[in-house]
C-alpha positions as CSV (number, residue, x, y, z in Angstrom):
1,M,22.5,74.5,-95.3
2,K,22.7,71.0,-93.9
3,K,21.9,72.3,-90.4
4,K,18.8,74.0,-91.6
5,V,17.6,71.0,-93.6
6,L,18.1,68.8,-90.5
7,S,16.1,71.2,-88.3
8,I,13.2,71.4,-90.8
9,L,13.2,67.6,-91.2
10,S,13.1,67.1,-87.4
11,L,10.1,69.4,-87.0
12,S,8.3,68.1,-90.0
13,I,8.5,64.5,-88.8
14,A,7.1,65.6,-85.4
15,F,4.1,67.3,-87.0
16,W,3.4,64.4,-89.3
17,M,3.2,61.8,-86.5
18,N,0.5,62.3,-83.9
19,A,-0.6,59.9,-81.2
20,Q,-3.1,60.4,-78.4
21,E,-1.5,59.1,-75.2
22,K,1.1,61.1,-73.2
23,D,4.7,60.0,-73.2
24,S,6.0,57.7,-70.5
25,L,8.0,60.5,-69.0
26,N,4.8,62.2,-68.0
27,Q,3.4,59.1,-66.4
28,K,3.3,58.8,-62.7
29,K,6.5,57.2,-61.4
30,I,5.9,53.9,-59.6
31,E,9.3,53.2,-57.9
32,E,12.8,54.2,-59.0
33,V,14.8,51.1,-60.0
34,V,18.5,50.5,-60.7
35,I,20.6,47.8,-62.4
36,T,24.2,48.8,-61.6
37,G,25.8,46.2,-59.4
38,Q,22.5,44.2,-59.1
39,Y,21.6,40.6,-59.9
40,M,18.5,41.9,-61.7
41,Q,16.7,45.3,-61.9
42,R,15.5,46.2,-58.4
43,S,14.2,49.1,-56.3
44,I,16.9,51.7,-55.5
45,N,15.9,51.4,-51.8
46,K,16.7,47.7,-51.8
47,S,20.0,48.1,-53.7
48,I,23.0,46.6,-51.8
49,Y,25.1,49.5,-53.2
50,K,24.6,53.2,-52.9
51,V,23.6,54.2,-56.4
52,E,23.2,57.9,-57.4
53,V,20.6,58.3,-60.2
54,I,20.1,61.2,-62.7
55,D,16.8,60.5,-64.3
56,A,15.4,61.5,-67.7
57,E,13.3,64.4,-66.2
58,Q,16.4,65.9,-64.6
59,I,18.4,65.5,-67.8
60,K,15.7,67.2,-69.8
61,N,15.5,70.1,-67.3
62,M,19.3,70.7,-67.6
63,A,19.0,71.2,-71.4
64,A,22.4,69.4,-71.6
65,T,23.8,68.4,-75.0
66,N,25.8,65.3,-74.0
67,V,26.7,63.2,-71.0
68,A,29.7,65.5,-70.1
69,D,27.3,68.4,-69.6
70,V,25.1,66.3,-67.2
71,L,27.9,65.0,-65.1
72,N,29.4,68.5,-64.7
73,Q,26.6,69.2,-62.2
74,S,27.5,66.2,-60.0
75,L,29.7,66.7,-57.0
76,N,33.0,64.8,-56.9
77,I,32.9,64.4,-60.6
78,Q,34.9,66.9,-62.6
79,I,34.9,66.8,-66.4
80,T,38.4,67.4,-67.8
81,P,38.4,68.8,-71.4
82,D,41.3,68.7,-73.8
83,T,40.8,71.6,-76.2
84,R,43.4,70.2,-78.6
85,S,41.9,66.8,-79.0
86,G,38.3,67.7,-78.3
87,N,37.9,64.9,-75.8
88,S,36.4,65.3,-72.3
89,T,36.8,62.6,-69.6
90,A,35.4,62.1,-66.1
91,N,37.6,62.7,-63.1
92,M,36.3,60.9,-60.0
93,M,37.7,61.0,-56.5
94,G,40.7,62.9,-57.8
95,L,41.6,60.2,-60.4
96,D,41.4,60.7,-64.1
97,G,39.3,58.9,-66.7
98,S,41.6,55.8,-66.7
99,Y,40.1,54.9,-63.3
100,V,36.4,55.4,-64.1
101,K,34.5,52.7,-66.0
102,I,31.9,54.0,-68.5
103,L,29.1,51.6,-69.4
104,I,26.1,51.8,-71.7
105,D,23.4,49.4,-70.5
106,N,26.0,47.5,-68.4
107,I,28.4,47.1,-71.3
108,P,31.8,49.0,-71.3
109,V,32.1,51.5,-74.2
110,V,35.0,51.2,-76.6
111,G,37.6,54.0,-76.5
112,D,41.0,54.9,-77.8
113,T,43.0,53.1,-75.1
114,G,40.7,50.2,-74.3
115,L,37.3,49.2,-73.2
116,G,35.4,51.5,-70.8
117,S,38.2,53.8,-69.7
118,N,39.2,57.3,-70.8
119,I,35.9,57.6,-72.7
120,D,35.2,60.9,-74.4
121,L,31.8,61.8,-72.8
122,T,31.0,64.4,-75.4
123,K,30.6,61.5,-77.9
124,L,27.7,60.2,-75.8
125,S,24.5,62.0,-76.7
126,L,21.4,62.2,-74.5
127,N,18.8,61.6,-77.2
128,N,17.4,58.3,-75.8
129,I,18.7,58.1,-72.3
130,E,16.4,56.9,-69.5
131,R,18.8,57.6,-66.6
132,I,22.4,57.7,-65.6
133,E,23.5,55.6,-62.6
134,I,26.7,56.4,-60.6
135,V,28.5,54.2,-58.1
136,K,31.6,55.5,-56.4
137,G,34.4,53.2,-55.1
138,S,36.2,50.1,-56.4
139,M,33.8,47.8,-58.3
140,G,36.3,45.2,-59.6
141,V,34.1,42.1,-58.7
142,E,31.2,43.4,-60.8
143,Y,32.9,45.3,-63.6
144,G,36.6,44.2,-63.7
145,N,39.5,46.2,-65.1
146,G,39.5,49.9,-64.6
147,A,36.7,50.3,-62.1
148,L,38.9,51.6,-59.3
149,A,37.3,55.0,-58.7
150,G,33.8,54.1,-59.7
151,V,31.3,53.2,-62.4
152,I,29.0,55.4,-64.6
153,N,26.3,53.4,-66.2
154,I,24.2,55.0,-68.9
155,I,20.8,53.3,-69.3
156,T,18.9,53.8,-72.5
157,K,15.2,53.7,-73.1
158,K,13.8,50.4,-74.3
159,G,10.1,50.7,-74.1
160,S,7.1,53.1,-74.3
161,S,3.6,53.2,-73.0
162,K,2.2,54.4,-76.4
163,K,1.6,52.6,-79.7
164,I,3.7,55.3,-81.5
165,S,5.8,58.0,-79.9
166,V,7.8,60.7,-81.6
167,R,10.1,63.2,-80.1
168,A,11.9,65.8,-82.1
169,S,13.8,68.9,-81.0
170,S,16.1,71.6,-82.3
171,Q,18.4,73.5,-80.0
172,E,20.5,76.6,-80.7
173,E,23.2,77.9,-78.4
174,T,25.6,80.8,-78.3
175,V,29.2,80.1,-77.6
176,R,29.9,82.9,-75.1
177,N,29.2,86.0,-77.2
178,N,29.4,84.2,-80.6
179,Y,26.4,83.0,-82.6
180,D,25.4,82.7,-86.2
181,I,23.0,80.2,-87.7
182,K,24.8,80.3,-91.1
183,K,26.7,77.2,-92.3
184,K,30.1,78.6,-91.4
185,G,28.8,80.7,-88.5
186,N,29.4,80.5,-84.7
187,G,27.6,78.8,-81.9
188,R,26.3,75.3,-81.3
189,H,23.4,73.7,-83.3
190,I,21.7,70.5,-82.2
191,Q,18.9,68.5,-83.8
192,N,17.5,65.1,-82.8
193,V,14.6,62.8,-83.7
194,N,13.4,59.8,-81.7
195,L,10.7,57.3,-82.8
196,D,9.2,54.5,-80.5
197,Y,6.9,51.9,-82.0
198,N,5.1,49.1,-80.1
199,I,4.7,46.7,-83.0
200,D,2.5,44.4,-80.8
201,N,2.3,43.1,-77.3
202,N,5.7,41.5,-77.6
203,W,7.8,43.5,-80.0
204,F,9.1,47.1,-79.6
205,A,11.3,49.1,-81.9
206,N,13.1,52.4,-81.6
207,I,15.3,54.5,-83.9
208,N,16.9,57.8,-83.1
209,F,19.2,60.3,-84.7
210,N,21.2,63.2,-83.2
211,H,23.4,65.9,-84.7
212,N,25.6,68.1,-82.6
213,Q,27.6,70.8,-84.3
214,F,30.0,73.0,-82.3
215,M,31.5,75.7,-84.4
216,G,34.4,76.4,-82.1
217,Y,35.4,79.3,-79.9
218,E,38.1,81.7,-80.8
219,G,38.8,83.3,-77.4
220,D,42.1,85.2,-77.7
221,K,42.7,83.6,-81.1
222,K,41.6,85.1,-84.4
223,G,40.0,82.2,-86.3
224,Y,41.1,80.1,-89.2
225,K,41.0,83.0,-91.7
226,Y,43.6,85.0,-89.8
227,F,47.1,85.0,-91.5
228,E,49.4,87.2,-89.4
229,T,52.5,85.5,-87.9
230,D,51.8,86.3,-84.2
231,L,50.5,82.8,-83.4
232,K,47.0,84.2,-83.0
233,R,45.5,82.0,-85.8
234,G,42.9,79.3,-84.9
235,Y,40.7,78.6,-81.9
236,E,40.9,78.1,-78.1
237,W,38.2,75.5,-78.5
238,N,38.4,73.8,-81.9
239,P,35.2,73.0,-84.0
240,K,33.6,69.6,-83.8
241,D,30.8,68.1,-85.7
242,Q,29.0,64.9,-84.5
243,Y,26.4,62.6,-86.0
244,D,25.1,59.6,-84.1
245,A,22.2,57.2,-84.7
246,S,20.9,54.0,-83.2
247,A,18.2,51.4,-83.8
248,L,16.8,48.8,-81.3
249,I,14.4,45.9,-81.6
250,R,13.2,44.2,-78.4
251,Y,11.1,41.1,-77.7
252,T,9.4,40.4,-74.4
253,K,7.1,37.4,-73.5
254,N,6.5,35.7,-70.2
255,K,9.9,35.5,-68.5
256,T,12.1,36.0,-71.5
257,S,13.2,39.2,-73.1
258,F,15.9,40.1,-75.5
259,Y,17.0,43.1,-77.6
260,Y,19.5,43.9,-80.3
261,K,20.8,47.5,-80.6
262,L,23.0,49.0,-83.3
263,S,24.7,52.4,-82.7
264,Y,26.9,54.5,-85.0
265,L,28.9,57.6,-84.3
266,K,30.8,59.8,-86.8
267,E,32.8,62.8,-85.6
268,K,34.9,65.4,-87.4
269,F,37.3,67.5,-85.4
270,N,39.3,70.3,-86.9
271,F,42.7,71.6,-85.6
272,Y,43.8,74.9,-87.1
273,N,47.6,75.5,-86.7
274,P,48.4,78.8,-85.0
275,E,51.6,79.0,-87.0
276,V,51.3,80.7,-90.4
277,N,53.9,79.9,-93.1
278,I,54.8,82.6,-95.7
279,D,56.1,81.5,-99.1
280,P,57.3,84.2,-101.5
281,L,55.8,83.9,-105.0
282,N,58.8,85.6,-106.7
283,D,56.3,87.3,-109.0
284,G,58.1,90.6,-109.0
285,N,55.2,92.2,-107.1
286,G,56.1,91.1,-103.6
287,G,53.4,88.5,-103.6
288,A,53.4,85.7,-101.1
289,L,51.4,82.6,-100.2
290,Y,50.1,82.5,-96.7
291,R,49.3,79.0,-95.6
292,G,48.5,76.9,-92.5
293,Y,49.5,73.3,-92.0
294,D,46.2,72.1,-90.5
295,R,44.8,68.7,-89.5
296,E,41.4,67.1,-89.6
297,Y,40.5,64.2,-87.3
298,N,37.7,61.8,-88.2
299,T,36.3,59.2,-85.7
300,S,33.8,56.4,-86.5
301,R,32.4,54.0,-83.9
302,W,30.1,51.0,-84.4
303,I,28.5,49.2,-81.4
304,H,26.6,46.0,-81.8
305,Q,24.8,44.9,-78.6
306,F,22.7,41.9,-77.8
307,N,21.1,41.3,-74.4
308,I,19.0,38.4,-73.3
309,Q,17.2,37.7,-70.0
310,T,15.4,34.4,-69.4
311,N,14.8,31.6,-67.0
312,L,16.5,28.2,-67.2
313,G,14.1,26.4,-65.0
314,H,14.1,28.6,-61.9
315,I,17.7,29.8,-62.6
316,Q,17.7,33.4,-64.0
317,Y,20.2,34.2,-66.8
318,M,21.2,37.5,-68.1
319,G,23.7,37.7,-71.0
320,D,25.3,40.6,-72.8
321,F,27.2,40.2,-76.1
322,S,28.8,43.1,-77.9
323,Y,31.1,43.8,-80.9
324,Q,32.5,47.3,-81.0
325,N,34.8,49.1,-83.3
326,Q,36.4,52.6,-83.1
327,D,38.7,54.1,-85.6
328,R,40.3,57.5,-85.3
329,K,41.9,58.8,-88.4
330,F,43.6,62.0,-89.4
331,Y,45.1,63.8,-92.4
332,D,47.2,66.9,-92.7
333,Y,46.7,69.5,-95.4
334,N,48.1,72.8,-96.6
335,Y,45.5,75.6,-96.4
336,D,45.7,78.7,-98.5
337,I,44.4,81.1,-95.9
338,P,43.5,84.3,-97.9
339,N,41.9,82.2,-100.7
340,R,40.3,79.7,-98.3
341,S,41.3,76.7,-100.3
342,V,43.1,73.4,-99.8
343,L,46.4,73.4,-101.7
344,D,47.3,69.7,-101.1
345,K,46.6,67.1,-98.4
346,E,48.2,63.9,-97.2
347,E,46.6,60.5,-97.2
348,E,44.3,59.8,-94.3
349,R,45.7,57.4,-91.7
350,S,44.4,55.7,-88.6
351,Y,46.3,56.4,-85.4
352,Y,44.0,54.7,-82.9
353,K,42.0,51.7,-83.9
354,T,40.3,49.2,-81.6
355,N,38.1,46.2,-82.3
356,V,36.5,44.5,-79.3
357,F,34.4,41.4,-78.7
358,Y,32.9,41.5,-75.2
359,S,30.5,39.2,-73.4
360,R,29.2,39.1,-69.8
361,G,26.9,36.5,-68.4
362,M,25.3,36.1,-65.0
363,F,23.4,33.1,-63.6
364,S,21.4,33.7,-60.4
365,N,18.5,32.4,-58.3
366,F,20.0,28.9,-58.0
367,L,18.3,28.1,-54.7
368,D,15.1,29.9,-55.5
369,S,15.2,31.2,-51.9
370,K,14.4,34.6,-50.5
371,T,16.8,34.0,-47.6
372,F,20.0,33.0,-49.4
373,D,21.1,32.8,-53.1
374,F,24.2,33.3,-55.1
375,Q,25.3,34.4,-58.5
376,L,27.8,33.0,-60.9
377,G,29.2,35.1,-63.8
378,Y,31.8,35.3,-66.5
379,E,33.3,38.2,-68.5
380,L,35.5,38.0,-71.5
381,D,37.2,40.8,-73.4
382,Y,39.1,40.2,-76.7
383,T,40.7,43.5,-77.8
384,D,42.7,43.9,-81.0
385,G,44.0,47.3,-82.0
386,Y,46.9,49.6,-82.3
387,A,48.2,53.1,-81.6
388,S,50.5,55.0,-83.9
389,L,53.1,57.7,-83.6
390,I,50.9,60.8,-82.9
391,A,48.9,58.9,-80.3
392,G,51.7,58.4,-77.9
393,K,55.2,59.0,-79.4
394,F,55.8,55.3,-80.3
395,F,59.1,54.2,-81.9
396,Q,57.4,52.0,-84.5
397,K,54.7,53.2,-86.9
398,A,52.0,51.3,-85.0
399,I,51.9,49.3,-81.9
400,N,49.7,46.3,-82.4
401,R,48.1,44.7,-79.5
402,T,45.9,41.7,-79.1
403,L,44.8,41.2,-75.5
404,F,42.4,38.5,-74.2
405,T,41.1,38.7,-70.6
406,Y,38.7,36.2,-69.1
407,S,37.1,36.5,-65.7
408,N,34.9,34.4,-63.4
409,F,33.1,36.0,-60.5
410,I,30.8,34.8,-57.8
411,S,28.7,36.5,-55.1
412,G,26.1,35.4,-52.6
413,E,23.3,37.4,-51.1
414,W,22.1,36.4,-47.6
415,N,19.0,38.1,-46.3
416,I,19.7,37.3,-42.6
417,S,16.4,39.1,-41.6
418,D,13.9,41.5,-43.1
419,K,16.3,44.3,-42.1
420,F,19.8,42.9,-42.6
421,S,21.4,41.5,-45.7
422,V,25.0,40.9,-46.8
423,R,26.7,40.1,-50.1
424,P,30.3,38.8,-50.3
425,G,31.9,38.5,-53.8
426,A,35.1,37.5,-55.6
427,R,36.5,37.6,-59.1
428,L,39.5,35.9,-60.8
429,S,40.8,37.5,-64.0
430,V,43.1,35.7,-66.3
431,S,45.1,37.6,-68.9
432,E,47.6,36.5,-71.5
433,K,49.7,39.7,-70.9
434,F,49.5,40.1,-67.1
435,N,49.5,38.0,-64.0
436,N,46.2,36.7,-62.7
437,Q,44.2,39.4,-60.8
438,F,42.0,38.6,-57.8
439,N,39.4,41.0,-56.6
440,Y,36.9,40.7,-53.7
441,S,34.0,42.7,-52.2
442,L,31.8,42.7,-49.1
443,S,28.6,44.7,-48.9
444,A,25.9,44.9,-46.3
445,R,22.6,46.8,-46.0
446,Y,20.8,47.3,-42.7
447,K,17.2,48.7,-42.8
448,T,17.3,51.0,-39.8
449,S,13.6,52.0,-40.3
450,E,10.9,51.7,-42.9
451,N,12.4,54.6,-44.9
452,S,16.0,54.5,-43.7
453,N,19.1,52.4,-44.8
454,L,22.6,52.0,-43.7
455,R,25.0,50.5,-46.3
456,L,28.6,49.3,-45.7
457,V,30.7,48.5,-48.8
458,A,34.3,47.3,-49.3
459,G,35.9,46.2,-52.5
460,T,38.9,46.0,-54.7
461,A,39.7,46.6,-58.4
462,N,42.7,46.6,-60.7
463,R,43.8,48.7,-63.7
464,F,45.9,47.3,-66.6
465,P,48.6,49.6,-68.1
466,T,47.7,51.5,-71.3
467,Y,49.4,51.6,-74.7
468,E,51.4,54.8,-73.7
469,E,52.6,53.3,-70.4
470,L,53.7,50.0,-72.0
471,Y,55.1,51.0,-75.4
472,T,56.1,54.7,-75.5
473,F,59.6,55.1,-77.0
474,F,60.5,58.7,-77.9
475,V,64.2,59.3,-78.0
476,N,66.1,62.1,-79.7
477,L,68.8,64.7,-78.8
478,N,66.4,66.4,-76.3
479,H,64.1,63.6,-75.1
480,D,64.3,60.1,-73.8
481,I,60.8,58.9,-72.8
482,Q,60.3,55.2,-72.5
483,G,57.4,52.9,-71.8
484,N,57.8,49.8,-69.6
485,P,56.5,46.4,-70.8
486,D,57.2,45.0,-67.3
487,L,54.6,47.2,-65.6
488,T,52.2,45.4,-63.4
489,P,48.5,46.3,-63.0
490,E,47.5,48.9,-60.4
491,K,45.5,47.7,-57.4
492,G,42.8,49.7,-55.7
493,F,40.8,49.2,-52.5
494,S,37.9,51.2,-51.2
495,T,35.5,51.0,-48.2
496,G,32.6,53.2,-47.5
497,A,29.6,53.8,-45.2
498,F,26.3,55.3,-46.6
499,W,23.2,56.3,-44.5
500,D,20.0,57.7,-45.9
501,Q,16.6,58.7,-44.4
502,S,13.4,59.9,-45.9
503,F,10.0,61.0,-44.3
504,V,6.9,63.0,-45.0
505,T,5.9,65.8,-42.6
506,G,2.4,66.7,-41.5
507,N,2.1,69.5,-44.1
508,D,3.1,67.1,-46.9
509,W,6.8,68.1,-47.3
510,K,8.8,65.1,-48.5
511,I,12.3,65.3,-47.0
512,A,15.2,63.0,-47.7
513,Y,18.8,63.3,-46.4
514,S,22.0,61.2,-46.5
515,V,25.5,61.2,-45.2
516,S,28.4,59.1,-46.4
517,G,32.1,58.5,-46.0
518,L,34.3,56.8,-48.6
519,Y,38.0,55.8,-48.6
520,L,40.1,54.8,-51.6
521,D,43.6,53.4,-51.7
522,V,45.5,52.8,-54.9
523,R,48.8,50.9,-54.9
524,D,51.5,50.4,-57.6
525,K,50.2,53.6,-59.3
526,I,51.9,54.1,-62.6
527,E,53.7,57.4,-63.2
528,M,56.5,58.7,-65.4
529,M,59.6,59.4,-63.4
530,L,63.2,60.5,-64.0
531,I,65.5,57.4,-63.9
532,K,68.7,58.9,-65.3
533,E,69.8,62.5,-65.4
534,P,69.4,64.8,-67.3
535,S,66.3,63.6,-69.3
536,T,65.7,59.9,-69.2
537,Y,62.1,59.1,-68.1
538,Q,60.3,55.8,-67.8
539,F,56.8,54.7,-66.6
540,R,57.1,52.7,-63.3
541,N,54.9,51.3,-60.6
542,M,56.0,53.7,-57.9
543,D,53.4,55.9,-56.4
544,K,50.6,55.4,-53.8
545,Y,47.4,57.3,-53.9
546,R,44.8,57.7,-51.2
547,N,41.5,59.7,-51.2
548,M,38.9,60.3,-48.5
549,L,35.4,61.6,-49.4
550,F,32.8,62.8,-47.0
551,S,29.4,64.1,-48.2
552,A,26.0,65.2,-46.9
553,N,22.8,65.8,-49.0
554,V,19.3,66.9,-48.3
555,D,16.2,67.0,-50.6
556,F,13.0,68.9,-50.1
557,K,9.9,68.4,-52.2
558,K,6.3,69.6,-52.0
559,D,3.7,69.8,-54.7
560,Q,5.4,71.6,-57.7
561,F,8.6,72.6,-55.8
562,G,11.8,70.7,-55.3
563,L,15.1,71.7,-53.7
564,S,18.3,69.6,-53.4
565,L,21.4,70.7,-51.4
566,R,24.7,68.9,-51.7
567,S,28.1,69.2,-50.0
568,A,31.3,67.2,-50.1
569,L,34.8,67.3,-48.6
570,G,37.5,65.4,-50.4
571,G,41.1,64.8,-49.2
572,T,43.9,63.4,-51.3
573,S,47.3,62.0,-50.3
574,V,49.8,61.1,-53.0
575,S,53.2,59.4,-52.4
576,M,55.4,60.2,-55.4
577,N,59.1,59.5,-56.0
578,S,61.9,60.8,-58.1
579,M,65.6,59.8,-58.1
580,N,66.4,61.8,-55.0
581,H,63.1,62.9,-53.5
582,T,59.9,61.6,-52.0
583,S,56.8,63.8,-51.8
584,P,55.0,64.7,-48.5
585,T,52.0,62.4,-47.9
586,D,49.8,64.7,-45.9
587,Y,46.2,65.0,-47.1
588,Q,45.1,68.1,-49.1
589,F,41.4,68.8,-48.9
590,Q,38.9,70.4,-51.3
591,F,35.4,71.5,-50.6
592,Q,32.4,71.3,-53.0
593,A,28.8,72.4,-52.7
594,G,25.8,72.3,-55.0
595,A,22.1,73.1,-55.2
596,A,19.3,72.3,-57.6
597,A,15.9,74.1,-57.4
598,N,12.9,73.3,-59.6
599,Y,9.4,74.9,-59.6
600,K,6.5,74.5,-61.9
601,L,3.4,76.8,-62.1
602,R,0.2,74.7,-62.2
603,N,-2.0,76.5,-64.7
604,P,0.4,77.6,-67.5
605,G,2.8,74.7,-66.7
606,T,5.8,77.0,-66.8
607,A,8.8,75.3,-65.2
608,F,11.9,77.0,-63.7
609,A,15.2,75.2,-63.0
610,L,18.3,76.5,-61.3
611,Y,21.6,74.5,-60.9
612,Y,24.6,75.6,-58.9
613,K,27.9,74.1,-58.2
614,Y,30.9,75.4,-56.2
615,T,34.3,73.8,-56.5
616,G,36.8,75.1,-53.9
617,P,40.5,75.6,-54.4
618,G,42.5,72.4,-54.8
619,R,46.1,71.6,-53.7
620,L,48.4,69.0,-54.9
621,Y,52.2,68.3,-54.6
622,V,54.0,68.4,-58.0
623,F,57.6,67.7,-58.9
624,E,59.6,70.8,-59.5
625,N,63.1,69.5,-60.3
626,E,65.8,67.2,-58.8
627,Q,67.4,70.2,-57.0
628,N,64.2,71.4,-55.3
629,G,62.1,68.3,-55.2
630,F,58.4,68.5,-54.7
631,K,56.3,71.7,-54.1
632,L,52.7,72.3,-53.1
633,G,50.7,73.6,-56.1
634,R,47.3,75.3,-56.0
635,T,44.3,75.3,-58.4
636,D,41.8,78.1,-58.0
637,G,38.2,77.5,-57.1
638,F,35.2,78.5,-59.2
639,H,31.4,78.8,-59.3
640,M,29.0,77.4,-61.9
641,M,25.3,78.2,-62.4
642,D,22.6,77.4,-65.0
643,F,19.1,78.8,-65.2
644,I,16.4,77.3,-67.5
645,V,12.7,78.1,-68.2
646,S,10.4,75.8,-70.0
647,Q,6.9,76.4,-71.3
648,P,4.6,73.7,-72.7
649,F,2.0,74.5,-75.4
650,W,-0.6,72.6,-77.4
651,K,-1.6,70.1,-74.7
652,D,2.0,69.4,-73.9
653,H,2.9,68.3,-77.4
654,L,5.1,71.4,-77.9
655,E,7.6,72.8,-75.4
656,L,9.9,75.9,-75.7
657,S,12.9,76.1,-73.3
658,A,15.3,78.9,-73.0
659,G,18.0,79.8,-70.5
660,V,21.6,80.7,-69.7
661,K,24.4,78.3,-68.9
662,N,27.6,79.1,-67.0
663,I,26.1,82.4,-65.6
664,F,29.4,83.3,-63.9
665,D,31.2,83.1,-67.2
666,V,33.9,80.6,-66.2
667,T,36.5,79.9,-68.9
668,S,39.8,78.9,-67.3
669,I,41.4,78.9,-63.8
670,N,44.9,79.5,-62.6
671,S,46.9,76.4,-61.5
672,T,50.4,75.7,-60.2
673,A,49.4,72.0,-59.6
674,M,49.8,70.8,-63.1
675,K,52.0,67.8,-63.8
676,A,55.2,68.6,-65.6
677,D,56.1,67.1,-69.0
678,A,59.0,64.7,-69.1
679,H,61.2,67.3,-70.6
680,A,60.2,70.1,-68.3
681,T,62.9,71.6,-66.0
682,T,60.5,73.3,-63.6
683,A,57.1,72.6,-62.3
684,P,54.5,74.1,-64.7
685,T,52.6,77.2,-64.0
686,G,49.6,78.0,-66.1
687,I,45.9,77.8,-66.6
688,V,43.4,75.0,-66.8
689,N,40.8,75.4,-69.6
690,L,37.3,74.3,-68.2
691,Y,34.6,76.0,-70.3
692,Y,34.2,78.5,-73.1
693,G,32.2,80.9,-70.9
694,R,28.6,82.0,-70.6
695,S,26.1,80.8,-73.2
696,Y,22.4,81.3,-74.0
697,F,20.2,78.7,-75.6
698,A,16.7,78.1,-77.0
699,R,15.2,74.6,-77.6
700,L,12.0,73.7,-79.3
701,T,10.6,70.2,-78.7
702,F,7.7,68.3,-80.2
703,Q,6.3,65.2,-78.6
704,F,3.5,63.0,-79.6
């Protein structure tokens, strides 16, 4: 019932508000700009870094439901879902979410294990996103801890060309072959509302609301109502229900602008235990109580964000201030399966809680010169929080941590000529827990022609150890798994070359192509290793990791037609150690390819969009046991394809979109390259869950 009410409310508000101008997304684009790694917002062609941009129009055409869905279409980024926890993180250049910094408007997002890393991308909705910017490689000077593999910066909308603008939509999706709009039915149900209001020439306000309800996917399971004892109860993909909302107020006058933004997220995630307990009633009739010992997870997250940009004389200042809080709670309960009622439940407890105060400030344009200038900046992160037993097998009930990190960074930009510019940079980070960290960078851009650029980039970054790596202490008769408080931060170095060219042919074809090469080296990589037979494991700084990435892209565009072709070849070399063995260090390569095609009919305005991505087989050395050492494991390749059709009505105020996602019905792939658990005696062989299969959707959008 709640879903239906929200859908009706969304559509009602859209009909009620009506303005005359078209939304800013339909306005003619002037020039694409980026902010990631820049002193101030600037043209993407003049950016010193190679920045990949996914704009609002592309996001809309994808009919994605969250940031994870969008990034799944990008090469060299693999979204890794955890069907048990419901989280999905970004894997970049072969490294997991701990090495990828996730930002919203240049500010790291709070997560379970810290700030900006291992962020669940399904918790980031697309309701008010202007674009997503991606920079691959170590970005430690600009973004500090955790930016070893790259940075993903989500830029939200903060303005509108209209006095009042309202967008509202309702989207319904199947989950493979399951769909039911009823309250306890199947499928995915999404509603959102966004309101922009230009109060006057200086003040702008925005509010938005989003609801994303995923009813779960049973797969080979039988659902939560099933009560046989064959471990078939529950779901392969557990249900999840999300609400998020935000409000923004912005002021702009002359050379000063500031905004305050408040965001809130609430998520409920259900885990249904596959084990069914049978308790005899001893009623003389053979009666029994069939119950499941289930768990409900509840997450709440608050983000307060304040940004100011102004001039202090001719010096430009941009400051970000943020207070963020995330609390993940759970409670266990006994569920009477046949009668569908809760018998009793335990008290709700927090198991991950993080409070963060964060600030980042940058001063630039000291010399007020177009030839040479420099930037001074600071960043501070005060994190207070804890992780309890179920989060990482800790000995104590909760591991409390207060960590303060302060950094200063400096960079200079020298425009040697109209064609050639360089930017060196350095950062010093001081932490109360770890030794001082020093990072550096050197970037250069050479304008080879009017529409061509060559970029050379080198930089370093570090990653501080996590709760689990520092404090795990799980010891019993069968296990001995220990954290290591003496771990040192990991250190990463990357260097890359990027060349792009664009031109217009005589018959008005716009063609752009690019080639690039990127190398990443991570030292003192933290892994869990056997330190004493038969089963004593500890986290240590032992391994080395190297990755090479070569890519080539080409884009074609003419009138209403666009085609993008992508290709990439990545190679990974890992040096791993056990008590008696060292892994081979030869590179293992993986090929990826992708395509995106868009076409729009002029008169009816019908738009067609096709997205394709191929991920080739991957190989990785994994530890088998102390007798056999390391073996080469393999993960199967797979194909992904989405097709979407959109049709506007009523002078573009109304749009109906429909399509099919995951046309090839990918669910899971076979893998013998999965890391073993500490107590495993052989290298694991199994499957990797990627998606829940083919789905169909329909979306109705109102825009005024």
